[in-house]
Structure formats: structure tokens, C-alpha cells
PDB file of N, CA, C, O and CB in Angstrom:
ATOM      1  N   UNK A   1     -15.961 -11.578   2.608  1.00  0.00           N
ATOM      2  CA  UNK A   1     -17.104 -11.027   1.919  1.00  0.00           C
ATOM      3  C   UNK A   1     -16.859  -9.539   1.652  1.00  0.00           C
ATOM      4  O   UNK A   1     -16.370  -8.818   2.520  1.00  0.00           O
ATOM      5  CB  UNK A   1     -18.397 -11.242   2.743  1.00  0.00           C
ATOM      6  N   UNK A   2     -17.197  -9.099   0.468  1.00  0.00           N
ATOM      7  CA  UNK A   2     -16.978  -7.710   0.074  1.00  0.00           C
ATOM      8  C   UNK A   2     -17.964  -6.787   0.776  1.00  0.00           C
ATOM      9  O   UNK A   2     -19.110  -7.146   1.046  1.00  0.00           O
ATOM     10  CB  UNK A   2     -17.103  -7.556  -1.446  1.00  0.00           C
ATOM     11  N   UNK A   3     -17.476  -5.598   1.059  1.00  0.00           N
ATOM     12  CA  UNK A   3     -18.316  -4.562   1.661  1.00  0.00           C
ATOM     13  C   UNK A   3     -19.237  -3.992   0.587  1.00  0.00           C
ATOM     14  O   UNK A   3     -19.229  -4.459  -0.551  1.00  0.00           O
ATOM     15  CB  UNK A   3     -17.449  -3.434   2.306  1.00  0.00           C
ATOM     16  N   UNK A   4     -20.014  -3.005   0.938  1.00  0.00           N
ATOM     17  CA  UNK A   4     -20.985  -2.390   0.029  1.00  0.00           C
ATOM     18  C   UNK A   4     -20.369  -1.505  -1.038  1.00  0.00           C
ATOM     19  O   UNK A   4     -19.622  -1.985  -1.891  1.00  0.00           O
ATOM     20  CB  UNK A   4     -21.956  -1.590   0.812  1.00  0.00           C
ATOM     21  N   UNK A   5     -20.676  -0.214  -0.998  1.00  0.00           N
ATOM     22  CA  UNK A   5     -20.275   0.727  -2.050  1.00  0.00           C
ATOM     23  C   UNK A   5     -19.255   1.718  -1.511  1.00  0.00           C
ATOM     24  O   UNK A   5     -19.478   2.340  -0.472  1.00  0.00           O
ATOM     25  CB  UNK A   5     -21.502   1.477  -2.610  1.00  0.00           C
ATOM     26  N   UNK A   6     -18.138   1.866  -2.212  1.00  0.00           N
ATOM     27  CA  UNK A   6     -17.128   2.879  -1.903  1.00  0.00           C
ATOM     28  C   UNK A   6     -17.604   4.172  -2.557  1.00  0.00           C
ATOM     29  O   UNK A   6     -17.751   4.238  -3.777  1.00  0.00           O
ATOM     30  CB  UNK A   6     -15.678   2.456  -2.415  1.00  0.00           C
ATOM     31  N   UNK A   7     -17.842   5.193  -1.747  1.00  0.00           N
ATOM     32  CA  UNK A   7     -18.322   6.490  -2.261  1.00  0.00           C
ATOM     33  C   UNK A   7     -17.178   7.484  -2.228  1.00  0.00           C
ATOM     34  O   UNK A   7     -16.597   7.745  -1.175  1.00  0.00           O
ATOM     35  CB  UNK A   7     -19.536   7.023  -1.428  1.00  0.00           C
ATOM     36  N   UNK A   8     -16.859   8.038  -3.394  1.00  0.00           N
ATOM     37  CA  UNK A   8     -15.773   9.011  -3.518  1.00  0.00           C
ATOM     38  C   UNK A   8     -16.367  10.347  -3.947  1.00  0.00           C
ATOM     39  O   UNK A   8     -16.991  10.445  -5.004  1.00  0.00           O
ATOM     40  CB  UNK A   8     -14.689   8.526  -4.539  1.00  0.00           C
ATOM     41  N   UNK A   9     -16.172  11.378  -3.123  1.00  0.00           N
ATOM     42  CA  UNK A   9     -16.657  12.715  -3.457  1.00  0.00           C
ATOM     43  C   UNK A   9     -15.516  13.516  -4.063  1.00  0.00           C
ATOM     44  O   UNK A   9     -14.446  13.637  -3.465  1.00  0.00           O
ATOM     45  CB  UNK A   9     -17.235  13.434  -2.205  1.00  0.00           C
ATOM     46  N   UNK A  10     -15.745  14.059  -5.244  1.00  0.00           N
ATOM     47  CA  UNK A  10     -14.715  14.826  -5.942  1.00  0.00           C
ATOM     48  C   UNK A  10     -14.436  16.151  -5.243  1.00  0.00           C
ATOM     49  O   UNK A  10     -15.314  16.737  -4.610  1.00  0.00           O
ATOM     50  CB  UNK A  10     -15.133  15.078  -7.387  1.00  0.00           C
ATOM     51  N   UNK A  11     -13.200  16.606  -5.372  1.00  0.00           N
ATOM     52  CA  UNK A  11     -12.849  17.948  -4.922  1.00  0.00           C
ATOM     53  C   UNK A  11     -13.335  18.933  -5.991  1.00  0.00           C
ATOM     54  O   UNK A  11     -13.739  18.527  -7.081  1.00  0.00           O
ATOM     55  CB  UNK A  11     -11.291  18.086  -4.669  1.00  0.00           C
ATOM     56  N   UNK A  12     -13.290  20.214  -5.670  1.00  0.00           N
ATOM     57  CA  UNK A  12     -13.716  21.227  -6.640  1.00  0.00           C
ATOM     58  C   UNK A  12     -12.851  21.172  -7.896  1.00  0.00           C
ATOM     59  O   UNK A  12     -13.364  21.299  -9.008  1.00  0.00           O
ATOM     60  CB  UNK A  12     -13.653  22.634  -6.014  1.00  0.00           C
ATOM     61  N   UNK A  13     -11.533  20.982  -7.727  1.00  0.00           N
ATOM     62  CA  UNK A  13     -10.626  20.905  -8.878  1.00  0.00           C
ATOM     63  C   UNK A  13     -10.918  19.663  -9.725  1.00  0.00           C
ATOM     64  O   UNK A  13     -10.937  19.740 -10.953  1.00  0.00           O
ATOM     65  CB  UNK A  13      -9.159  20.889  -8.405  1.00  0.00           C
ATOM     66  N   UNK A  14     -11.142  18.531  -9.075  1.00  0.00           N
ATOM     67  CA  UNK A  14     -11.465  17.301  -9.811  1.00  0.00           C
ATOM     68  C   UNK A  14     -12.761  17.462 -10.595  1.00  0.00           C
ATOM     69  O   UNK A  14     -12.873  16.973 -11.719  1.00  0.00           O
ATOM     70  CB  UNK A  14     -11.579  16.107  -8.846  1.00  0.00           C
ATOM     71  N   UNK A  15     -13.735  18.142 -10.010  1.00  0.00           N
ATOM     72  CA  UNK A  15     -15.000  18.331 -10.715  1.00  0.00           C
ATOM     73  C   UNK A  15     -14.813  19.226 -11.940  1.00  0.00           C
ATOM     74  O   UNK A  15     -15.430  18.977 -12.976  1.00  0.00           O
ATOM     75  CB  UNK A  15     -16.053  18.934  -9.772  1.00  0.00           C
ATOM     76  N   UNK A  16     -13.983  20.252 -11.846  1.00  0.00           N
ATOM     77  CA  UNK A  16     -13.707  21.098 -13.007  1.00  0.00           C
ATOM     78  C   UNK A  16     -13.108  20.273 -14.132  1.00  0.00           C
ATOM     79  O   UNK A  16     -13.506  20.408 -15.289  1.00  0.00           O
ATOM     80  CB  UNK A  16     -12.761  22.249 -12.629  1.00  0.00           C
ATOM     81  N   UNK A  17     -12.151  19.417 -13.791  1.00  0.00           N
ATOM     82  CA  UNK A  17     -11.524  18.563 -14.797  1.00  0.00           C
ATOM     83  C   UNK A  17     -12.529  17.573 -15.374  1.00  0.00           C
ATOM     84  O   UNK A  17     -12.539  17.328 -16.581  1.00  0.00           O
ATOM     85  CB  UNK A  17     -10.332  17.814 -14.194  1.00  0.00           C
ATOM     86  N   UNK A  18     -13.366  17.010 -14.524  1.00  0.00           N
ATOM     87  CA  UNK A  18     -14.382  16.034 -14.958  1.00  0.00           C
ATOM     88  C   UNK A  18     -15.339  16.670 -15.961  1.00  0.00           C
ATOM     89  O   UNK A  18     -15.732  16.032 -16.938  1.00  0.00           O
ATOM     90  CB  UNK A  18     -15.173  15.489 -13.742  1.00  0.00           C
ATOM     91  N   UNK A  19     -15.713  17.917 -15.724  1.00  0.00           N
ATOM     92  CA  UNK A  19     -16.687  18.596 -16.575  1.00  0.00           C
ATOM     93  C   UNK A  19     -16.094  19.102 -17.886  1.00  0.00           C
ATOM     94  O   UNK A  19     -16.843  19.453 -18.797  1.00  0.00           O
ATOM     95  CB  UNK A  19     -17.294  19.747 -15.828  1.00  0.00           C
ATOM     96  N   UNK A  20     -14.792  19.147 -18.000  1.00  0.00           N
ATOM     97  CA  UNK A  20     -14.135  19.618 -19.217  1.00  0.00           C
ATOM     98  C   UNK A  20     -14.270  18.566 -20.317  1.00  0.00           C
ATOM     99  O   UNK A  20     -13.844  17.425 -20.141  1.00  0.00           O
ATOM    100  CB  UNK A  20     -12.642  19.937 -18.948  1.00  0.00           C
ATOM    101  N   UNK A  21     -14.860  18.948 -21.447  1.00  0.00           N
ATOM    102  CA  UNK A  21     -15.077  17.997 -22.538  1.00  0.00           C
ATOM    103  C   UNK A  21     -13.772  17.557 -23.193  1.00  0.00           C
ATOM    104  O   UNK A  21     -13.722  16.490 -23.806  1.00  0.00           O
ATOM    105  CB  UNK A  21     -15.988  18.608 -23.582  1.00  0.00           C
ATOM    106  N   UNK A  22     -12.720  18.356 -23.076  1.00  0.00           N
ATOM    107  CA  UNK A  22     -11.440  18.003 -23.693  1.00  0.00           C
ATOM    108  C   UNK A  22     -10.687  16.938 -22.899  1.00  0.00           C
ATOM    109  O   UNK A  22      -9.731  16.352 -23.407  1.00  0.00           O
ATOM    110  CB  UNK A  22     -10.574  19.242 -23.834  1.00  0.00           C
ATOM    111  N   UNK A  23     -11.106  16.682 -21.662  1.00  0.00           N
ATOM    112  CA  UNK A  23     -10.352  15.784 -20.788  1.00  0.00           C
ATOM    113  C   UNK A  23     -11.080  14.468 -20.521  1.00  0.00           C
ATOM    114  O   UNK A  23     -11.150  14.016 -19.378  1.00  0.00           O
ATOM    115  CB  UNK A  23     -10.061  16.475 -19.476  1.00  0.00           C
ATOM    116  N   UNK A  24     -11.615  13.861 -21.559  1.00  0.00           N
ATOM    117  CA  UNK A  24     -12.322  12.591 -21.380  1.00  0.00           C
ATOM    118  C   UNK A  24     -11.391  11.495 -20.875  1.00  0.00           C
ATOM    119  O   UNK A  24     -11.818  10.624 -20.117  1.00  0.00           O
ATOM    120  CB  UNK A  24     -12.967  12.157 -22.692  1.00  0.00           C
ATOM    121  N   UNK A  25     -10.131  11.528 -21.281  1.00  0.00           N
ATOM    122  CA  UNK A  25      -9.150  10.557 -20.788  1.00  0.00           C
ATOM    123  C   UNK A  25      -8.928  10.696 -19.294  1.00  0.00           C
ATOM    124  O   UNK A  25      -8.673   9.713 -18.598  1.00  0.00           O
ATOM    125  CB  UNK A  25      -7.828  10.722 -21.521  1.00  0.00           C
ATOM    126  N   UNK A  26      -9.028  11.934 -18.803  1.00  0.00           N
ATOM    127  CA  UNK A  26      -8.877  12.152 -17.368  1.00  0.00           C
ATOM    128  C   UNK A  26     -10.013  11.489 -16.610  1.00  0.00           C
ATOM    129  O   UNK A  26      -9.801  10.946 -15.525  1.00  0.00           O
ATOM    130  CB  UNK A  26      -8.829  13.651 -17.050  1.00  0.00           C
ATOM    131  N   UNK A  27     -11.214  11.528 -17.167  1.00  0.00           N
ATOM    132  CA  UNK A  27     -12.360  10.873 -16.525  1.00  0.00           C
ATOM    133  C   UNK A  27     -12.112   9.376 -16.382  1.00  0.00           C
ATOM    134  O   UNK A  27     -12.377   8.788 -15.333  1.00  0.00           O
ATOM    135  CB  UNK A  27     -13.650  11.122 -17.331  1.00  0.00           C
ATOM    136  N   UNK A  28     -11.600   8.769 -17.451  1.00  0.00           N
ATOM    137  CA  UNK A  28     -11.322   7.334 -17.430  1.00  0.00           C
ATOM    138  C   UNK A  28     -10.284   7.023 -16.352  1.00  0.00           C
ATOM    139  O   UNK A  28     -10.427   6.058 -15.602  1.00  0.00           O
ATOM    140  CB  UNK A  28     -10.829   6.848 -18.818  1.00  0.00           C
ATOM    141  N   UNK A  29      -9.241   7.847 -16.282  1.00  0.00           N
ATOM    142  CA  UNK A  29      -8.190   7.645 -15.277  1.00  0.00           C
ATOM    143  C   UNK A  29      -8.733   7.832 -13.863  1.00  0.00           C
ATOM    144  O   UNK A  29      -8.375   7.076 -12.959  1.00  0.00           O
ATOM    145  CB  UNK A  29      -7.025   8.613 -15.522  1.00  0.00           C
ATOM    146  N   UNK A  30      -9.579   8.815 -13.666  1.00  0.00           N
ATOM    147  CA  UNK A  30     -10.174   9.078 -12.352  1.00  0.00           C
ATOM    148  C   UNK A  30     -11.042   7.908 -11.915  1.00  0.00           C
ATOM    149  O   UNK A  30     -10.997   7.480 -10.762  1.00  0.00           O
ATOM    150  CB  UNK A  30     -11.006  10.372 -12.380  1.00  0.00           C
ATOM    151  N   UNK A  31     -11.827   7.402 -12.849  1.00  0.00           N
ATOM    152  CA  UNK A  31     -12.687   6.268 -12.518  1.00  0.00           C
ATOM    153  C   UNK A  31     -11.851   5.025 -12.191  1.00  0.00           C
ATOM    154  O   UNK A  31     -12.200   4.264 -11.288  1.00  0.00           O
ATOM    155  CB  UNK A  31     -13.650   5.972 -13.682  1.00  0.00           C
ATOM    156  N   UNK A  32     -10.759   4.820 -12.917  1.00  0.00           N
ATOM    157  CA  UNK A  32      -9.871   3.685 -12.639  1.00  0.00           C
ATOM    158  C   UNK A  32      -9.226   3.825 -11.262  1.00  0.00           C
ATOM    159  O   UNK A  32      -9.078   2.843 -10.535  1.00  0.00           O
ATOM    160  CB  UNK A  32      -8.782   3.572 -13.726  1.00  0.00           C
ATOM    161  N   UNK A  33      -8.842   5.058 -10.910  1.00  0.00           N
ATOM    162  CA  UNK A  33      -8.260   5.309  -9.585  1.00  0.00           C
ATOM    163  C   UNK A  33      -9.253   4.966  -8.474  1.00  0.00           C
ATOM    164  O   UNK A  33      -8.899   4.297  -7.503  1.00  0.00           O
ATOM    165  CB  UNK A  33      -7.819   6.781  -9.462  1.00  0.00           C
ATOM    166  N   UNK A  34     -10.493   5.425  -8.620  1.00  0.00           N
ATOM    167  CA  UNK A  34     -11.510   5.167  -7.603  1.00  0.00           C
ATOM    168  C   UNK A  34     -11.814   3.668  -7.528  1.00  0.00           C
ATOM    169  O   UNK A  34     -12.013   3.130  -6.439  1.00  0.00           O
ATOM    170  CB  UNK A  34     -12.800   5.966  -7.908  1.00  0.00           C
ATOM    171  N   UNK A  35     -11.849   3.005  -8.666  1.00  0.00           N
ATOM    172  CA  UNK A  35     -12.073   1.554  -8.667  1.00  0.00           C
ATOM    173  C   UNK A  35     -10.942   0.832  -7.937  1.00  0.00           C
ATOM    174  O   UNK A  35     -11.199  -0.085  -7.157  1.00  0.00           O
ATOM    175  CB  UNK A  35     -12.194   1.025 -10.113  1.00  0.00           C
ATOM    176  N   UNK A  36      -9.689   1.236  -8.181  1.00  0.00           N
ATOM    177  CA  UNK A  36      -8.548   0.637  -7.484  1.00  0.00           C
ATOM    178  C   UNK A  36      -8.652   0.827  -5.973  1.00  0.00           C
ATOM    179  O   UNK A  36      -8.407  -0.102  -5.203  1.00  0.00           O
ATOM    180  CB  UNK A  36      -7.238   1.242  -7.995  1.00  0.00           C
ATOM    181  N   UNK A  37      -9.017   2.037  -5.558  1.00  0.00           N
ATOM    182  CA  UNK A  37      -9.179   2.317  -4.125  1.00  0.00           C
ATOM    183  C   UNK A  37     -10.263   1.425  -3.525  1.00  0.00           C
ATOM    184  O   UNK A  37     -10.081   0.867  -2.442  1.00  0.00           O
ATOM    185  CB  UNK A  37      -9.528   3.807  -3.897  1.00  0.00           C
ATOM    186  N   UNK A  38     -11.381   1.290  -4.221  1.00  0.00           N
ATOM    187  CA  UNK A  38     -12.476   0.444  -3.736  1.00  0.00           C
ATOM    188  C   UNK A  38     -12.021  -1.007  -3.627  1.00  0.00           C
ATOM    189  O   UNK A  38     -12.332  -1.685  -2.649  1.00  0.00           O
ATOM    190  CB  UNK A  38     -13.700   0.549  -4.671  1.00  0.00           C
ATOM    191  N   UNK A  39     -11.287  -1.482  -4.625  1.00  0.00           N
ATOM    192  CA  UNK A  39     -10.794  -2.860  -4.621  1.00  0.00           C
ATOM    193  C   UNK A  39      -9.865  -3.090  -3.429  1.00  0.00           C
ATOM    194  O   UNK A  39      -9.999  -4.086  -2.718  1.00  0.00           O
ATOM    195  CB  UNK A  39     -10.060  -3.178  -5.943  1.00  0.00           C
ATOM    196  N   UNK A  40      -8.928  -2.173  -3.214  1.00  0.00           N
ATOM    197  CA  UNK A  40      -7.967  -2.315  -2.114  1.00  0.00           C
ATOM    198  C   UNK A  40      -8.643  -2.296  -0.749  1.00  0.00           C
ATOM    199  O   UNK A  40      -8.153  -2.912   0.197  1.00  0.00           O
ATOM    200  CB  UNK A  40      -6.930  -1.208  -2.183  1.00  0.00           C
ATOM    201  N   UNK A  41      -9.757  -1.596  -0.644  1.00  0.00           N
ATOM    202  CA  UNK A  41     -10.469  -1.485   0.628  1.00  0.00           C
ATOM    203  C   UNK A  41     -11.538  -2.569   0.798  1.00  0.00           C
ATOM    204  O   UNK A  41     -12.222  -2.613   1.821  1.00  0.00           O
ATOM    205  CB  UNK A  41     -11.109  -0.115   0.739  1.00  0.00           C
ATOM    206  N   UNK A  42     -11.680  -3.439  -0.203  1.00  0.00           N
ATOM    207  CA  UNK A  42     -12.586  -4.570  -0.089  1.00  0.00           C
ATOM    208  C   UNK A  42     -14.038  -4.294  -0.434  1.00  0.00           C
ATOM    209  O   UNK A  42     -14.924  -5.010   0.031  1.00  0.00           O
ATOM    210  CB  UNK A  42     -12.524  -5.082   1.266  1.00  0.00           C
ATOM    211  N   UNK A  43     -14.301  -3.276  -1.236  1.00  0.00           N
ATOM    212  CA  UNK A  43     -15.669  -2.946  -1.623  1.00  0.00           C
ATOM    213  C   UNK A  43     -16.053  -3.659  -2.915  1.00  0.00           C
ATOM    214  O   UNK A  43     -15.195  -3.966  -3.742  1.00  0.00           O
ATOM    215  CB  UNK A  43     -15.829  -1.430  -1.786  1.00  0.00           C
ATOM    216  N   UNK A  44     -17.351  -3.919  -3.081  1.00  0.00           N
ATOM    217  CA  UNK A  44     -17.854  -4.610  -4.266  1.00  0.00           C
ATOM    218  C   UNK A  44     -18.223  -3.636  -5.382  1.00  0.00           C
ATOM    219  O   UNK A  44     -18.186  -3.997  -6.558  1.00  0.00           O
ATOM    220  CB  UNK A  44     -19.062  -5.456  -3.901  1.00  0.00           C
ATOM    221  N   UNK A  45     -18.579  -2.398  -5.017  1.00  0.00           N
ATOM    222  CA  UNK A  45     -18.991  -1.383  -5.989  1.00  0.00           C
ATOM    223  C   UNK A  45     -18.360  -0.052  -5.613  1.00  0.00           C
ATOM    224  O   UNK A  45     -17.850   0.122  -4.506  1.00  0.00           O
ATOM    225  CB  UNK A  45     -20.543  -1.259  -6.051  1.00  0.00           C
ATOM    226  N   UNK A  46     -18.404   0.893  -6.562  1.00  0.00           N
ATOM    227  CA  UNK A  46     -17.926   2.243  -6.269  1.00  0.00           C
ATOM    228  C   UNK A  46     -18.836   3.262  -6.931  1.00  0.00           C
ATOM    229  O   UNK A  46     -19.517   2.967  -7.913  1.00  0.00           O
ATOM    230  CB  UNK A  46     -16.466   2.429  -6.744  1.00  0.00           C
ATOM    231  N   UNK A  47     -18.836   4.474  -6.374  1.00  0.00           N
ATOM    232  CA  UNK A  47     -19.605   5.586  -6.936  1.00  0.00           C
ATOM    233  C   UNK A  47     -18.765   6.845  -6.802  1.00  0.00           C
ATOM    234  O   UNK A  47     -18.144   7.083  -5.766  1.00  0.00           O
ATOM    235  CB  UNK A  47     -20.995   5.753  -6.217  1.00  0.00           C
ATOM    236  N   UNK A  48     -18.749   7.655  -7.866  1.00  0.00           N
ATOM    237  CA  UNK A  48     -18.083   8.951  -7.836  1.00  0.00           C
ATOM    238  C   UNK A  48     -19.180   9.995  -7.732  1.00  0.00           C
ATOM    239  O   UNK A  48     -20.118  10.016  -8.528  1.00  0.00           O
ATOM    240  CB  UNK A  48     -17.172   9.183  -9.110  1.00  0.00           C
ATOM    241  N   UNK A  49     -19.046  10.862  -6.735  1.00  0.00           N
ATOM    242  CA  UNK A  49     -20.079  11.838  -6.426  1.00  0.00           C
ATOM    243  C   UNK A  49     -19.518  13.238  -6.637  1.00  0.00           C
ATOM    244  O   UNK A  49     -18.403  13.534  -6.207  1.00  0.00           O
ATOM    245  CB  UNK A  49     -20.597  11.662  -4.975  1.00  0.00           C
ATOM    246  N   UNK A  50     -20.297  14.108  -7.305  1.00  0.00           N
ATOM    247  CA  UNK A  50     -19.821  15.474  -7.540  1.00  0.00           C
ATOM    248  C   UNK A  50     -20.120  16.351  -6.331  1.00  0.00           C
ATOM    249  O   UNK A  50     -20.636  15.867  -5.323  1.00  0.00           O
ATOM    250  CB  UNK A  50     -20.473  16.070  -8.809  1.00  0.00           C
ATOM    251  N   UNK A  51     -19.799  17.632  -6.428  1.00  0.00           N
ATOM    252  CA  UNK A  51     -19.951  18.562  -5.311  1.00  0.00           C
ATOM    253  C   UNK A  51     -21.412  18.815  -4.948  1.00  0.00           C
ATOM    254  O   UNK A  51     -21.701  19.272  -3.842  1.00  0.00           O
ATOM    255  CB  UNK A  51     -19.281  19.871  -5.642  1.00  0.00           C
ATOM    256  N   UNK A  52     -22.328  18.525  -5.858  1.00  0.00           N
ATOM    257  CA  UNK A  52     -23.756  18.704  -5.590  1.00  0.00           C
ATOM    258  C   UNK A  52     -24.399  17.407  -5.077  1.00  0.00           C
ATOM    259  O   UNK A  52     -25.623  17.283  -5.033  1.00  0.00           O
ATOM    260  CB  UNK A  52     -24.476  19.180  -6.861  1.00  0.00           C
ATOM    261  N   UNK A  53     -23.548  16.444  -4.689  1.00  0.00           N
ATOM    262  CA  UNK A  53     -23.994  15.137  -4.186  1.00  0.00           C
ATOM    263  C   UNK A  53     -24.763  14.311  -5.199  1.00  0.00           C
ATOM    264  O   UNK A  53     -25.619  13.509  -4.825  1.00  0.00           O
ATOM    265  CB  UNK A  53     -24.845  15.330  -2.980  1.00  0.00           C
ATOM    266  N   UNK A  54     -24.467  14.498  -6.482  1.00  0.00           N
ATOM    267  CA  UNK A  54     -25.067  13.682  -7.532  1.00  0.00           C
ATOM    268  C   UNK A  54     -24.042  12.633  -7.978  1.00  0.00           C
ATOM    269  O   UNK A  54     -22.852  12.931  -8.082  1.00  0.00           O
ATOM    270  CB  UNK A  54     -25.533  14.570  -8.741  1.00  0.00           C
ATOM    271  N   UNK A  55     -24.497  11.429  -8.236  1.00  0.00           N
ATOM    272  CA  UNK A  55     -23.612  10.366  -8.706  1.00  0.00           C
ATOM    273  C   UNK A  55     -23.312  10.601 -10.186  1.00  0.00           C
ATOM    274  O   UNK A  55     -24.229  10.674 -11.003  1.00  0.00           O
ATOM    275  CB  UNK A  55     -24.253   8.953  -8.480  1.00  0.00           C
ATOM    276  N   UNK A  56     -22.022  10.721 -10.530  1.00  0.00           N
ATOM    277  CA  UNK A  56     -21.632  10.943 -11.926  1.00  0.00           C
ATOM    278  C   UNK A  56     -21.071   9.674 -12.567  1.00  0.00           C
ATOM    279  O   UNK A  56     -20.994   9.581 -13.792  1.00  0.00           O
ATOM    280  CB  UNK A  56     -20.598  12.066 -12.011  1.00  0.00           C
ATOM    281  N   UNK A  57     -20.681   8.703 -11.749  1.00  0.00           N
ATOM    282  CA  UNK A  57     -20.188   7.418 -12.273  1.00  0.00           C
ATOM    283  C   UNK A  57     -20.358   6.367 -11.181  1.00  0.00           C
ATOM    284  O   UNK A  57     -20.158   6.646  -9.999  1.00  0.00           O
ATOM    285  CB  UNK A  57     -18.678   7.518 -12.731  1.00  0.00           C
ATOM    286  N   UNK A  58     -20.727   5.165 -11.590  1.00  0.00           N
ATOM    287  CA  UNK A  58     -20.823   4.049 -10.653  1.00  0.00           C
ATOM    288  C   UNK A  58     -20.656   2.750 -11.426  1.00  0.00           C
ATOM    289  O   UNK A  58     -21.011   2.660 -12.601  1.00  0.00           O
ATOM    290  CB  UNK A  58     -22.179   4.069  -9.885  1.00  0.00           C
ATOM    291  N   UNK A  59     -20.111   1.750 -10.751  1.00  0.00           N
ATOM    292  CA  UNK A  59     -19.889   0.471 -11.402  1.00  0.00           C
ATOM    293  C   UNK A  59     -19.507  -0.549 -10.340  1.00  0.00           C
ATOM    294  O   UNK A  59     -19.282  -0.204  -9.180  1.00  0.00           O
ATOM    295  CB  UNK A  59     -18.791   0.579 -12.499  1.00  0.00           C
ATOM    296  N   UNK A  60     -19.437  -1.812 -10.755  1.00  0.00           N
ATOM    297  CA  UNK A  60     -18.943  -2.845  -9.857  1.00  0.00           C
ATOM    298  C   UNK A  60     -17.420  -2.910  -9.974  1.00  0.00           C
ATOM    299  O   UNK A  60     -16.851  -2.595 -11.020  1.00  0.00           O
ATOM    300  CB  UNK A  60     -19.589  -4.228 -10.183  1.00  0.00           C
ATOM    301  N   UNK A  61     -16.781  -3.317  -8.898  1.00  0.00           N
ATOM    302  CA  UNK A  61     -15.329  -3.451  -8.887  1.00  0.00           C
ATOM    303  C   UNK A  61     -14.978  -4.768  -9.576  1.00  0.00           C
ATOM    304  O   UNK A  61     -15.482  -5.830  -9.211  1.00  0.00           O
ATOM    305  CB  UNK A  61     -14.756  -3.401  -7.421  1.00  0.00           C
ATOM    306  N   UNK A  62     -14.113  -4.678 -10.570  1.00  0.00           N
ATOM    307  CA  UNK A  62     -13.693  -5.875 -11.299  1.00  0.00           C
ATOM    308  C   UNK A  62     -12.446  -6.465 -10.636  1.00  0.00           C
ATOM    309  O   UNK A  62     -11.571  -5.732 -10.174  1.00  0.00           O
ATOM    310  CB  UNK A  62     -13.416  -5.543 -12.798  1.00  0.00           C
ATOM    311  N   UNK A  63     -12.379  -7.778 -10.598  1.00  0.00           N
ATOM    312  CA  UNK A  63     -11.205  -8.444 -10.045  1.00  0.00           C
ATOM    313  C   UNK A  63     -10.029  -8.278 -11.001  1.00  0.00           C
ATOM    314  O   UNK A  63     -10.195  -8.301 -12.220  1.00  0.00           O
ATOM    315  CB  UNK A  63     -11.491  -9.945  -9.785  1.00  0.00           C
ATOM    316  N   UNK A  64      -8.850  -8.112 -10.433  1.00  0.00           N
ATOM    317  CA  UNK A  64      -7.648  -8.033 -11.270  1.00  0.00           C
ATOM    318  C   UNK A  64      -7.352  -9.397 -11.856  1.00  0.00           C
ATOM    319  O   UNK A  64      -7.610 -10.411 -11.207  1.00  0.00           O
ATOM    320  CB  UNK A  64      -6.431  -7.516 -10.459  1.00  0.00           C
ATOM    321  N   UNK A  65      -6.813  -9.450 -13.079  1.00  0.00           N
ATOM    322  CA  UNK A  65      -6.465 -10.753 -13.659  1.00  0.00           C
ATOM    323  C   UNK A  65      -5.341 -11.402 -12.855  1.00  0.00           C
ATOM    324  O   UNK A  65      -4.453 -10.721 -12.343  1.00  0.00           O
ATOM    325  CB  UNK A  65      -6.045 -10.598 -15.144  1.00  0.00           C
ATOM    326  N   UNK A  66      -5.394 -12.712 -12.755  1.00  0.00           N
ATOM    327  CA  UNK A  66      -4.358 -13.447 -12.055  1.00  0.00           C
ATOM    328  C   UNK A  66      -3.121 -13.517 -12.939  1.00  0.00           C
ATOM    329  O   UNK A  66      -3.210 -13.941 -14.092  1.00  0.00           O
ATOM    330  CB  UNK A  66      -4.845 -14.864 -11.666  1.00  0.00           C
ATOM    331  N   UNK A  67      -1.952 -13.102 -12.408  1.00  0.00           N
ATOM    332  CA  UNK A  67      -0.743 -13.155 -13.230  1.00  0.00           C
ATOM    333  C   UNK A  67      -0.361 -14.613 -13.542  1.00  0.00           C
ATOM    334  O   UNK A  67      -0.407 -15.477 -12.666  1.00  0.00           O
ATOM    335  CB  UNK A  67       0.424 -12.433 -12.513  1.00  0.00           C
ATOM    336  N   UNK A  68       0.007 -14.861 -14.767  1.00  0.00           N
ATOM    337  CA  UNK A  68       0.434 -16.194 -15.205  1.00  0.00           C
ATOM    338  C   UNK A  68       1.954 -16.220 -15.297  1.00  0.00           C
ATOM    339  O   UNK A  68       2.556 -15.258 -15.776  1.00  0.00           O
ATOM    340  CB  UNK A  68      -0.211 -16.572 -16.578  1.00  0.00           C
ATOM    341  N   UNK A  69       2.579 -17.287 -14.855  1.00  0.00           N
ATOM    342  CA  UNK A  69       4.036 -17.363 -14.985  1.00  0.00           C
ATOM    343  C   UNK A  69       4.441 -17.411 -16.446  1.00  0.00           C
ATOM    344  O   UNK A  69       3.764 -18.013 -17.279  1.00  0.00           O
ATOM    345  CB  UNK A  69       4.585 -18.589 -14.246  1.00  0.00           C
ATOM    346  N   UNK A  70       5.543 -16.775 -16.734  1.00  0.00           N
ATOM    347  CA  UNK A  70       6.034 -16.729 -18.115  1.00  0.00           C
ATOM    348  C   UNK A  70       6.515 -18.128 -18.528  1.00  0.00           C
ATOM    349  O   UNK A  70       7.152 -18.840 -17.752  1.00  0.00           O
ATOM    350  CB  UNK A  70       7.189 -15.678 -18.265  1.00  0.00           C
ATOM    351  N   UNK A  71       6.194 -18.490 -19.751  1.00  0.00           N
ATOM    352  CA  UNK A  71       6.651 -19.778 -20.286  1.00  0.00           C
ATOM    353  C   UNK A  71       8.131 -19.663 -20.638  1.00  0.00           C
ATOM    354  O   UNK A  71       8.569 -18.691 -21.254  1.00  0.00           O
ATOM    355  CB  UNK A  71       5.810 -20.203 -21.541  1.00  0.00           C
ATOM    356  N   UNK A  72       8.881 -20.670 -20.237  1.00  0.00           N
ATOM    357  CA  UNK A  72      10.329 -20.638 -20.540  1.00  0.00           C
ATOM    358  C   UNK A  72      10.718 -21.751 -21.450  1.00  0.00           C
ATOM    359  O   UNK A  72      11.889 -21.876 -21.806  1.00  0.00           O
ATOM    360  CB  UNK A  72      11.154 -20.717 -19.275  1.00  0.00           C
TER     361      UNK A  72
END
């Protein structure tokens, strides 16, 4: 059974990058990293929390697709 919510608090540097409008791709990568960590630790959901303890992103952990053997 999956655990509750994986809570990840950003560092000051991560928050600066998150707040930069030019780095939207970095936000996507950061969220994917936190989701991977939550999945590996057995959590059902994740939340990214900024330095002011506000939730800036949250979602359910998606299962990885099952690899299919290559057709020969």
C-alpha cells in the first residue's frame, strides 16, 4: 500500500530558479525529479514546498509504463 504525501522543500537556490520566468523547463524537470523520488519511496502523492512553506506544486504519482519486449 502506498504511503501518503512526499513533501519536498526547495532550497533557496531552487526557489530562485523556480521563480525565474525564463526557466519554465527547469520547473518541469524539478517536478519530475520530485515525482521520481516519491515513486521510489512508495508515496502516492507529492508536494513541492517553497521557503515560505507554501505549496507551489502537487500531484499524484503516476506509475511508470511497463516495458514491452521488442518484437523480433
